[in-house]
Backbone as JSON, one array per atom type, in Angstrom:
{
  "sequence": "MDLPTNKSILKWHRNFIERGRICDQREGHSGRPLVLEQVVDHVRESFLHSLRKSTRRASRELKVQQSRVSKILCKHLHLHPYKLQLVQKLHPEDKEMRRAFCGNLQALMENDDDLLVKIIFNDEVTYHLSGKVNRYNVRLRGSENPRATLEVERDSPKLNVFSAISKQTVCGPFIFELAEGTWKC",
  "N": [[62.23, 95.41, 120.78], [62.24, 93.9, 117.61], [61.87, 90.49, 116.66], [64.14, 88.49, 114.66], [63.28, 87.54, 111.31], [62.43, 84.45, 109.63], [63.49, 84.49, 107.07], [65.61, 86.34, 107.32], [67.27, 84.95, 109.1], [67.93, 82.69, 107.55], [69.36, 83.99, 105.51], [71.56, 85.0, 106.96], [72.7, 82.59, 107.75], [73.38, 81.46, 105.24], [75.26, 83.41, 104.36], [77.21, 83.02, 106.36], [78.07, 80.4, 105.83], [79.02, 80.67, 103.16], [80.78, 82.94, 103.22], [81.98, 83.1, 105.68], [81.15, 84.9, 107.56], [78.37, 86.77, 108.98], [77.32, 89.15, 108.04], [76.82, 91.33, 105.16], [78.9, 92.94, 104.62], [82.29, 93.46, 103.59], [85.32, 92.24, 105.07], [87.08, 94.51, 107.08], [86.15, 96.7, 105.72], [84.32, 99.68, 105.05], [81.75, 99.57, 104.12], [81.03, 101.21, 102.1], [80.84, 101.5, 98.54], [83.49, 100.18, 96.51], [85.92, 102.01, 94.63], [86.39, 101.37, 91.41], [89.32, 100.5, 89.59], [89.13, 100.76, 86.88], [87.21, 102.77, 86.55], [88.58, 104.9, 87.71], [90.67, 105.1, 85.87], [89.22, 105.88, 83.57], [88.3, 108.41, 84.39], [90.77, 109.67, 84.73], [91.75, 109.65, 82.05], [89.81, 111.23, 80.86], [90.26, 113.75, 82.04], [92.86, 114.22, 81.3], [92.78, 115.14, 78.73], [91.54, 117.6, 79.02], [92.14, 119.77, 81.47], [90.56, 121.73, 82.42], [87.99, 120.9, 82.42], [84.73, 120.55, 83.77], [83.51, 118.94, 86.76], [80.89, 118.25, 86.61], [80.39, 118.06, 83.85], [82.15, 115.95, 83.2], [80.99, 113.97, 84.71], [78.56, 113.57, 83.36], [79.53, 112.71, 80.87], [80.94, 110.35, 81.52], [79.09, 108.91, 82.87], [79.0, 108.69, 85.68], [78.55, 109.4, 89.12], [78.63, 112.84, 90.1], [79.76, 113.57, 92.57], [81.37, 111.37, 93.04], [83.19, 111.57, 90.93], [84.51, 113.92, 91.71], [85.69, 113.06, 94.13], [87.38, 111.02, 93.19], [89.13, 112.53, 91.62], [90.39, 114.1, 93.59], [91.25, 112.29, 95.71], [92.32, 109.94, 94.5], [93.67, 110.69, 92.13], [94.92, 112.95, 92.87], [94.39, 115.57, 92.01], [93.54, 118.74, 92.43], [91.03, 121.35, 92.6], [91.74, 124.54, 91.27], [91.38, 128.05, 91.17], [91.28, 130.05, 88.28], [93.29, 132.81, 87.67], [92.5, 135.95, 86.6], [94.11, 138.47, 84.84], [94.75, 141.85, 83.96], [95.99, 142.87, 80.87], [98.86, 144.73, 80.81], [100.33, 147.68, 79.54], [103.49, 149.27, 78.72], [103.26, 152.09, 79.19], [101.25, 152.28, 81.06], [102.04, 152.11, 83.79], [103.25, 154.56, 84.37], [101.06, 156.24, 84.0], [99.45, 155.46, 86.15], [101.02, 156.31, 88.32], [100.95, 159.09, 87.89], [98.2, 159.58, 88.23], [97.89, 158.97, 90.99], [99.54, 160.96, 92.1], [98.14, 163.27, 91.28], [95.71, 162.9, 92.68], [96.58, 163.03, 95.35], [97.44, 165.72, 95.43], [94.98, 167.02, 95.0], [93.63, 166.25, 97.36], [95.14, 167.58, 99.29], [94.45, 170.21, 98.79], [91.69, 170.3, 99.18], [89.8, 169.64, 101.88], [87.41, 168.28, 102.19], [87.28, 166.43, 100.2], [87.21, 163.57, 100.24], [84.65, 163.1, 101.19], [83.13, 163.81, 99.03], [83.55, 161.88, 97.18], [82.46, 159.41, 94.89], [81.34, 156.13, 95.07], [81.54, 153.29, 93.03], [80.42, 150.54, 91.0], [80.77, 148.0, 88.56], [79.72, 145.61, 86.13], [80.92, 143.46, 83.64], [80.0, 142.16, 80.57], [81.34, 140.11, 78.31], [81.36, 139.9, 74.83], [82.99, 138.35, 73.37], [83.31, 135.91, 74.51], [84.93, 135.65, 76.69], [86.24, 134.13, 79.61], [84.59, 133.65, 82.74], [86.08, 134.0, 85.73], [85.14, 132.88, 88.07], [83.82, 130.61, 87.41], [85.63, 128.86, 86.37], [87.89, 126.24, 86.75], [91.1, 124.94, 87.27], [92.69, 121.85, 87.27], [95.09, 120.27, 89.25], [98.03, 118.74, 90.73], [99.5, 120.48, 92.18], [99.21, 123.97, 92.98], [98.83, 125.73, 90.08], [99.32, 128.41, 89.7], [98.31, 129.82, 87.61], [97.68, 132.21, 85.08], [95.59, 134.26, 83.05], [95.92, 136.18, 80.35], [94.13, 138.92, 79.18], [92.84, 140.77, 76.49], [92.37, 144.22, 76.4], [89.48, 146.28, 75.79], [87.83, 144.64, 74.2], [84.81, 143.68, 72.43], [81.9, 144.39, 74.35], [79.35, 144.52, 76.95], [78.57, 146.82, 79.47], [77.39, 147.13, 82.78], [76.54, 149.57, 84.96], [76.64, 151.12, 88.19], [76.32, 153.54, 90.82], [77.12, 155.0, 94.03], [76.73, 157.63, 96.34], [77.2, 159.98, 99.04], [74.79, 161.3, 99.01], [73.01, 160.07, 97.12], [71.83, 157.29, 95.02], [72.91, 156.1, 91.95], [71.85, 154.77, 88.89], [70.91, 151.42, 87.82], [72.97, 151.62, 84.86], [73.19, 150.73, 81.46], [75.64, 150.09, 79.13], [76.84, 149.88, 75.81], [79.43, 148.96, 73.56], [79.91, 150.46, 70.54], [81.39, 150.39, 67.58], [83.87, 151.59, 68.51], [82.96, 153.63, 70.22], [81.21, 154.45, 73.21], [77.8, 153.79, 73.86], [74.67, 154.58, 75.28]],
  "CA": [[63.03, 94.98, 119.64], [61.58, 92.86, 116.83], [62.63, 89.25, 116.46], [64.49, 88.28, 113.25], [62.39, 86.67, 110.55], [63.08, 83.24, 109.1], [64.25, 84.89, 105.89], [66.86, 86.95, 107.8], [68.11, 83.9, 109.69], [68.46, 81.91, 106.43], [70.36, 84.81, 104.83], [72.75, 85.01, 107.82], [73.29, 81.25, 107.68], [73.99, 81.34, 103.92], [76.45, 84.26, 104.39], [78.22, 82.4, 107.23], [78.61, 79.24, 105.13], [79.73, 81.11, 101.96], [81.81, 83.96, 103.43], [82.57, 83.01, 107.01], [80.59, 85.96, 108.42], [76.92, 86.84, 108.75], [76.9, 90.39, 107.39], [77.21, 91.47, 103.75], [80.07, 93.82, 104.52], [83.59, 92.8, 103.49], [86.15, 92.42, 106.25], [87.91, 95.7, 107.03], [85.57, 97.63, 104.75], [83.32, 100.54, 105.69], [80.43, 99.34, 103.55], [80.88, 102.03, 100.9], [81.3, 100.76, 97.35], [84.85, 100.42, 96.09], [86.11, 102.71, 93.38], [87.09, 100.46, 90.52], [90.46, 101.08, 88.88], [88.67, 101.09, 85.54], [86.55, 104.07, 86.64], [89.65, 105.86, 87.95], [91.36, 105.27, 84.59], [88.35, 106.65, 82.69], [88.33, 109.79, 84.86], [92.11, 110.18, 84.42], [91.81, 109.91, 80.62], [88.91, 112.34, 80.55], [90.85, 115.01, 82.47], [94.14, 114.44, 80.62], [92.49, 115.91, 77.53], [91.15, 118.96, 79.39], [92.18, 119.98, 82.91], [89.55, 122.73, 82.76], [86.66, 120.28, 82.35], [84.01, 120.57, 85.04], [83.14, 117.62, 87.25], [79.53, 118.0, 86.13], [80.49, 117.59, 82.47], [82.79, 114.63, 83.23], [79.99, 113.06, 85.26], [77.62, 113.25, 82.28], [80.23, 111.95, 79.83], [81.36, 109.04, 82.01], [77.94, 108.28, 83.53], [79.42, 108.45, 87.06], [78.06, 110.48, 89.95], [79.53, 113.99, 90.18], [80.51, 113.51, 93.83], [82.38, 110.33, 92.89], [84.24, 112.13, 90.06], [85.29, 114.85, 92.55], [86.5, 112.28, 95.07], [88.43, 110.33, 92.42], [90.12, 113.53, 91.25], [91.17, 114.53, 94.76], [91.86, 111.23, 96.52], [93.06, 108.95, 93.72], [94.53, 111.31, 91.12], [95.56, 114.1, 93.53], [94.15, 116.76, 91.2], [92.66, 119.61, 93.21], [90.58, 122.48, 91.79], [92.31, 125.85, 91.52], [90.75, 129.1, 90.39], [92.1, 130.74, 87.29], [93.42, 134.22, 88.01], [92.47, 136.82, 85.43], [94.87, 139.7, 85.01], [94.6, 142.75, 82.83], [97.24, 143.04, 80.14], [99.35, 146.08, 81.01], [101.27, 148.2, 78.57], [104.56, 150.01, 79.42], [102.86, 153.43, 79.62], [100.24, 152.2, 82.12], [102.66, 152.34, 85.09], [103.43, 156.01, 84.53], [99.72, 156.83, 84.14], [99.01, 155.19, 87.52], [101.77, 157.22, 89.2], [100.42, 160.44, 87.67], [96.88, 159.64, 88.87], [98.09, 159.03, 92.45], [100.05, 162.3, 92.42], [97.04, 164.22, 91.13], [94.76, 162.71, 93.77], [97.19, 163.57, 96.58], [97.4, 167.17, 95.34], [93.59, 167.43, 95.23], [93.3, 166.03, 98.78], [95.79, 168.63, 100.08], [93.74, 171.48, 98.55], [90.27, 170.2, 99.56], [89.67, 168.75, 103.04], [86.16, 167.52, 102.06], [87.32, 165.65, 98.96], [86.79, 162.18, 100.45], [83.19, 163.08, 101.36], [82.55, 164.02, 97.71], [83.86, 160.75, 96.29], [81.36, 158.51, 94.55], [81.76, 154.74, 94.95], [80.78, 152.67, 91.96], [80.75, 149.17, 90.63], [80.24, 147.65, 87.25], [79.93, 144.24, 85.69], [81.16, 143.46, 82.21], [79.65, 140.96, 79.84], [82.15, 140.11, 77.09], [80.75, 139.23, 73.69], [84.0, 137.48, 72.77], [83.32, 134.63, 75.2], [85.95, 135.65, 77.75], [85.77, 133.29, 80.71], [84.32, 134.2, 84.06], [87.02, 133.25, 86.56], [84.46, 132.18, 89.16], [83.31, 129.34, 86.91], [86.72, 128.09, 85.76], [88.8, 125.58, 87.68], [92.16, 124.13, 86.7], [92.99, 120.76, 88.19], [96.5, 119.92, 89.28], [98.51, 118.26, 92.02], [99.98, 121.69, 92.85], [98.59, 125.17, 92.45], [99.61, 126.11, 88.9], [99.52, 129.86, 89.66], [98.04, 130.14, 86.2], [97.0, 133.47, 84.78], [95.07, 134.35, 81.69], [95.96, 137.56, 79.88], [93.0, 139.28, 78.33], [93.04, 142.01, 75.74], [91.41, 145.26, 76.75], [88.62, 146.88, 74.76], [87.11, 143.7, 73.35], [83.38, 144.05, 72.45], [81.26, 144.0, 75.6], [78.32, 145.34, 77.57], [78.85, 147.17, 80.86], [76.28, 147.58, 83.61], [77.2, 150.46, 85.92], [75.84, 151.72, 89.25], [77.17, 154.32, 91.72], [76.5, 155.47, 95.27], [77.44, 158.71, 97.01], [76.59, 160.29, 100.33], [73.44, 161.81, 98.82], [72.1, 159.36, 96.23], [72.24, 156.11, 94.28], [72.74, 156.33, 90.51], [71.92, 153.58, 88.06], [71.96, 150.91, 86.94], [73.05, 152.06, 83.48], [73.75, 149.7, 80.58], [76.38, 150.69, 78.02], [77.39, 148.94, 74.84], [80.47, 149.54, 72.71], [79.53, 150.39, 69.13], [82.41, 150.94, 66.69], [84.84, 152.44, 69.19], [82.38, 154.61, 71.14], [80.2, 153.92, 74.12], [76.47, 154.4, 73.74], [73.83, 154.19, 76.4]],
  "C": [[62.31, 93.83, 118.95], [62.49, 91.64, 116.69], [62.97, 89.1, 114.99], [63.52, 87.31, 112.58], [63.17, 85.45, 110.08], [63.96, 83.57, 107.89], [65.61, 85.49, 106.29], [67.81, 85.89, 108.34], [68.72, 83.04, 108.58], [69.54, 82.68, 105.67], [71.66, 84.84, 105.64], [73.49, 83.67, 107.72], [74.03, 81.06, 106.35], [75.29, 82.17, 103.85], [77.57, 83.63, 105.23], [78.87, 81.21, 106.53], [79.49, 79.7, 103.95], [80.92, 82.02, 102.26], [82.5, 83.87, 104.78], [82.13, 84.11, 107.95], [79.11, 86.13, 108.07], [76.49, 88.12, 108.04], [77.41, 90.44, 105.96], [78.51, 92.25, 103.59], [81.37, 93.01, 104.46], [84.42, 93.12, 104.73], [87.05, 93.64, 106.06], [87.41, 96.76, 106.06], [84.45, 98.41, 105.41], [81.91, 100.31, 105.18], [80.18, 100.2, 102.33], [81.4, 101.25, 99.7], [82.74, 101.15, 96.99], [84.88, 101.22, 94.8], [86.95, 101.8, 92.5], [88.21, 101.18, 89.77], [90.07, 101.5, 87.46], [88.0, 102.47, 85.52], [87.59, 105.17, 86.85], [90.39, 106.14, 86.65], [90.54, 106.1, 83.61], [88.37, 108.13, 83.08], [89.69, 110.42, 84.52], [92.21, 110.55, 82.93], [90.96, 111.12, 80.23], [89.56, 113.68, 80.9], [92.24, 115.24, 81.88], [93.94, 115.3, 79.37], [92.16, 117.36, 77.86], [91.13, 119.09, 80.9], [91.15, 121.01, 83.36], [88.13, 122.16, 82.76], [86.01, 120.31, 83.73], [83.67, 119.13, 85.46], [81.73, 117.25, 86.78], [79.57, 117.44, 84.7], [81.1, 116.18, 82.41], [81.8, 113.59, 83.74], [79.0, 112.62, 84.18], [78.3, 112.37, 81.23], [80.53, 110.52, 80.26], [80.24, 108.24, 82.66], [78.33, 107.79, 84.93], [78.94, 109.63, 87.87], [79.1, 111.59, 90.07], [80.37, 113.95, 91.46], [81.62, 112.46, 93.74], [83.53, 110.82, 92.0], [85.12, 113.07, 90.88], [86.21, 114.1, 93.5], [87.64, 111.56, 94.37], [89.53, 111.33, 92.06], [91.0, 113.91, 92.43], [91.93, 113.38, 95.42], [92.72, 110.26, 95.72], [94.07, 109.59, 92.77], [95.29, 112.53, 91.66], [95.52, 115.35, 92.65], [93.11, 117.61, 91.91], [92.23, 120.8, 92.35], [91.23, 123.79, 92.22], [91.63, 126.86, 90.62], [91.76, 129.72, 89.44], [92.12, 132.21, 87.66], [93.46, 135.04, 86.73], [93.25, 138.09, 85.74], [94.7, 140.55, 83.76], [95.96, 142.91, 82.17], [97.66, 144.5, 80.27], [100.37, 146.44, 79.93], [102.31, 149.03, 79.3], [104.12, 151.38, 79.92], [101.84, 153.42, 80.77], [100.82, 152.52, 83.51], [102.8, 153.84, 85.36], [102.09, 156.71, 84.71], [99.18, 156.61, 85.55], [99.7, 156.13, 88.51], [101.22, 158.64, 89.1], [99.06, 160.6, 88.35], [97.02, 159.77, 90.39], [98.6, 160.4, 92.87], [98.97, 163.36, 92.33], [96.03, 164.11, 92.28], [95.3, 163.24, 95.08], [97.15, 165.1, 96.58], [95.98, 167.69, 95.59], [93.19, 167.3, 96.69], [93.94, 167.09, 99.66], [95.05, 169.95, 99.96], [92.3, 171.46, 99.04], [90.11, 169.18, 100.67], [88.43, 167.86, 102.93], [86.15, 166.61, 100.84], [86.8, 164.22, 99.15], [85.29, 162.05, 100.66], [82.5, 163.17, 100.0], [82.76, 162.85, 96.76], [82.64, 159.87, 96.1], [81.93, 157.1, 94.39], [80.89, 154.08, 93.89], [81.23, 151.24, 91.75], [80.14, 148.9, 89.26], [80.53, 146.17, 86.99], [80.02, 144.27, 84.17], [80.79, 142.12, 81.62], [80.38, 141.01, 78.5], [81.45, 139.31, 76.0], [81.71, 138.25, 73.03], [84.06, 136.11, 73.44], [84.41, 134.52, 76.26], [85.4, 134.93, 78.96], [85.53, 134.1, 81.97], [85.16, 133.38, 85.04], [86.35, 132.5, 87.7], [83.96, 130.81, 88.72], [84.39, 128.42, 86.36], [87.6, 127.51, 86.85], [89.84, 124.82, 86.87], [92.47, 123.05, 87.72], [94.46, 120.43, 88.1], [96.9, 119.42, 90.65], [99.09, 119.41, 92.84], [99.27, 122.88, 92.23], [99.42, 125.66, 91.27], [99.94, 127.6, 88.84], [99.31, 130.38, 88.24], [97.34, 131.49, 86.09], [96.53, 133.42, 83.34], [95.08, 135.81, 81.31], [94.78, 137.8, 78.97], [93.29, 140.61, 77.68], [91.97, 143.0, 76.14], [90.61, 145.67, 75.52], [88.06, 145.87, 73.76], [85.62, 144.06, 73.41], [82.68, 143.53, 73.7], [80.11, 144.94, 75.96], [78.73, 145.6, 79.01], [77.57, 147.58, 81.55], [76.92, 148.31, 84.78], [76.2, 150.97, 86.94], [76.79, 152.45, 90.19], [76.38, 154.74, 92.95], [77.38, 156.57, 95.86], [76.75, 158.95, 98.35], [75.13, 160.68, 100.17], [72.5, 160.87, 98.05], [72.71, 158.07, 95.66], [71.94, 156.37, 92.81], [72.78, 154.99, 89.78], [70.87, 152.57, 88.43], [71.82, 151.46, 85.51], [73.7, 150.95, 82.67], [74.37, 150.4, 79.38], [76.83, 149.57, 77.09], [78.4, 149.67, 73.98], [80.05, 149.35, 71.27], [80.57, 151.14, 68.3], [83.28, 151.97, 67.38], [84.29, 153.48, 70.13], [81.34, 153.93, 72.01], [78.86, 154.57, 73.82], [75.58, 153.78, 74.81], [72.52, 153.6, 75.9]]
}
């Protein structure tokens, strides 16, 4: 173990005379910097205007570390991030169409034992040109889960990327764009 230097001993002595202790740490404090009420107020004001604001954006605007903004939101303001749930806007006739589809599929399965083997599984991703939000990037902040939903209108201009897989092959990816009411590849 190294011996303390004269500079360290003088610093300890000065701290003992001025503060009554030799270390720089405040009594009953972990050593982490305090969150000033002024900073908490700035964060509160910033998020009052927009609960959807990202912590990254608030960090840039307020010139405060992003991790500190997150901690202030959760610990001081009790505003926790919740994902926005996107739901498709349903029309009254949609329920009946779903029932009809299920009935048709059951009838087909009764007539063809190999139907499930013939099914093709697919997936697609949609890029909306209207600026529709991606729910994975949107967070609402609140003291309770707002159970918020966002209704979106179907058939807005967009690009679809489609791919499919069956027992025999993989199809795609295919890119489709909507041009004046019709899909074109």
